[in-house]
C-alpha positions in Angstrom: -21.7 47.2 43.2 -18.7 48.7 41.5 -18.2 52.4 41.6 -19.1 54.1 38.3 -16.7 56.5 36.7 -17.5 59.8 38.5 -17.6 62.2 35.5 -19.9 60.0 33.4 -22.2 59.3 36.4 -22.3 63.0 37.5 -23.1 64.1 33.9 -25.9 61.6 33.5 -27.3 62.3 36.9 -27.4 66.0 36.2 -29.3 65.5 33.0 -32.0 63.6 34.9 -32.2 66.3 37.5 -32.4 69.0 34.8 -35.0 66.9 32.8 -32.6 67.1 29.9 -33.4 63.6 28.5 -34.0 63.6 24.7 -34.0 59.9 24.8 -37.1 59.8 27.0 -39.9 59.1 24.6 -43.2 57.4 25.2 -42.3 54.4 23.0 -39.0 52.6 22.6 -37.2 52.9 19.3 -38.7 51.1 16.3 -36.0 48.4 16.5 -37.2 47.4 19.9 -40.8 47.4 18.8 -39.9 45.2 15.8 -38.0 42.7 17.8 -41.0 42.4 20.1 -43.1 41.5 17.1 -40.8 38.7 16.0 -39.8 37.1 19.3 -42.2 35.2 21.7 -42.4 36.7 25.2 -39.7 35.6 27.6 -37.1 37.0 30.0 -35.7 40.4 29.3 -32.5 42.1 30.5 -32.7 45.8 30.0 -29.2 47.3 30.3 -29.0 51.0 31.1 -32.8 51.0 31.3 -33.2 54.8 32.0 -36.9 55.5 32.5 -37.8 52.0 31.6 -39.5 52.5 28.2 -38.3 49.3 26.7 -39.2 47.2 29.7 -42.6 48.9 29.9 -43.4 48.3 26.3 -42.3 44.7 26.4 -44.1 44.0 29.6 -47.3 45.0 27.8 -46.4 42.2 25.3 -46.0 39.5 28.0 -42.2 39.9 28.8 -40.7 39.6 32.3 -37.9 42.2 32.7 -34.9 42.9 34.9 -34.0 46.5 34.3 -30.7 48.0 35.4 -29.5 51.5 35.7 -26.8 53.2 37.9 -28.6 56.6 38.1 -30.9 56.8 41.1 -33.1 59.4 39.5 -33.6 57.2 36.5 -34.7 54.3 38.6 -37.0 56.5 40.7 -38.8 57.7 37.5 -38.9 54.2 36.0 -40.5 52.9 39.2 -43.2 55.5 39.1 -44.0 54.6 35.5 -43.9 50.9 36.2 -46.5 51.4 39.0 -48.6 53.7 36.9 -48.6 51.1 34.1 -49.6 48.3 36.5 -46.7 46.0 35.6 -44.8 45.8 38.9 -45.1 42.0 38.8 -43.4 41.9 35.4 -40.7 44.6 35.7 -38.0 44.4 38.4 -35.8 47.5 38.7 -32.3 47.4 40.0 -30.0 50.4 40.9 -26.7 48.9 39.9 -23.8 49.1 37.4 -24.2 47.1 34.2 -20.6 46.0 34.8 -21.4 44.1 38.0 -24.6 42.0 37.7 -23.7 39.1 40.0 -27.0 39.5 41.8 -28.8 38.4 38.6 -29.1 34.9 37.3 -29.8 34.0 33.7 -30.7 32.8 31.4 -32.4 35.7 29.5 -34.0 35.3 26.2 -33.3 38.9 25.2 -30.9 41.6 26.3 -31.4 45.2 25.2 -28.9 48.1 25.4 -30.0 51.4 23.9 -27.1 53.7 24.4 -25.4 52.4 27.5 -22.4 50.2 26.4 -21.0 53.0 24.2 -20.1 55.0 27.3 -17.9 52.2 28.6 -14.2 51.5 28.0 -11.3 49.5 29.3 -12.0 47.3 32.3 -15.6 48.4 32.5 -16.3 47.3 28.9 -14.6 43.9 29.5 -16.7 43.4 32.6 -19.9 44.4 30.8 -19.1 42.0 27.9 -18.6 39.1 30.4 -21.9 39.8 32.1 -23.8 39.9 28.8 -22.2 36.6 27.7 -23.0 35.0 31.1 -26.6 36.1 31.3 -28.0 35.6 27.7 -29.0 32.0 27.0 -27.6 30.1 24.0 -29.6 31.2 20.9 -30.8 34.2 22.9 -30.8 37.7 21.3 -28.8 40.8 22.2 -30.0 44.1 20.7 -27.5 46.9 20.9 -27.6 50.6 19.9 -24.4 52.5 20.0 -22.8 55.7 18.9 -19.6 55.4 16.9 -16.4 57.3 17.1 -13.2 57.5 15.1 -9.9 56.1 16.5 -8.5 59.7 17.0 -11.5 60.7 19.1 -10.4 59.0 22.4 -12.3 60.3 25.4 -15.5 60.9 23.4 -18.5 58.7 24.1 -18.9 56.0 21.4 -17.3 52.8 20.3 -15.0 52.0 17.4 -16.5 50.2 14.4 -14.6 47.1 15.5 -15.5 47.1 19.2 -18.5 44.9 19.0 -16.8 42.2 17.0 -13.7 42.4 19.2 -15.7 42.0 22.4 -18.6 39.7 21.4 -17.4 37.8 18.3 -16.3 34.8 20.4 -19.7 34.4 22.1 -22.3 35.9 19.7 -23.1 35.7 16.0 -24.1 38.8 14.0 -27.6 38.7 12.7 -27.7 42.3 11.4 -25.7 45.5 11.5 -27.7 48.6 10.6 -25.6 51.8 10.4 -27.3 55.2 10.7 -27.1 58.7 12.0 -28.5 60.0 15.3 -29.6 63.6 15.3 -30.1 65.4 18.6 -30.6 69.1 18.1 -27.9 70.2 15.8 -25.6 67.4 16.6 -25.3 64.5 14.2 -23.6 61.3 15.4 -22.8 58.1 13.5 -24.6 55.2 15.1 -25.4 51.5 14.6 -28.0 49.0 15.6 -26.6 45.5 16.2 -28.7 42.3 16.5 -26.6 39.4 17.8 -27.4 35.8 18.6 -25.7 34.0 21.5 -23.7 31.0 20.3 -24.6 27.6 21.8 
């Protein structure tokens, strides 16, 4: 497993230790719920799974999931919730970096990333892109939520408006791009939901 960038890892780990997790809701976002309603159950790759809410929800709808996160506290909490929900046969949890998934074999029918990729840059982002392209089957779906940043905001979490097309345009087709605003406390951040389809 590749070593995560220390500052990002330490910051996220501390948030789990402090229970400062505004993203930790009982249900996944409506976009995940909606995609479960329109796709038949299959194999799911849950990237940056956190406490496992997407995998748990989809397991209840017949999906088999491989869920990955690099924060031990996240995986520990997800494991407890998987056991409590009685879906240990359907959800496999992996403590690993999303940039180094050689231990997984595809193909997956659906990959979901709710706020993981937008923390990556440079070599990590290229490695992540390659793994997603390798693991999602032809005609498979990739659902991505990301915060946006402006070009002059280097160092801030988020991607440029062109990042997804630049990194995934050769291997995925865009089905939908839904811009919005994420509000956490008093902070408002431009964000986008992308639905992409793997080219054959």
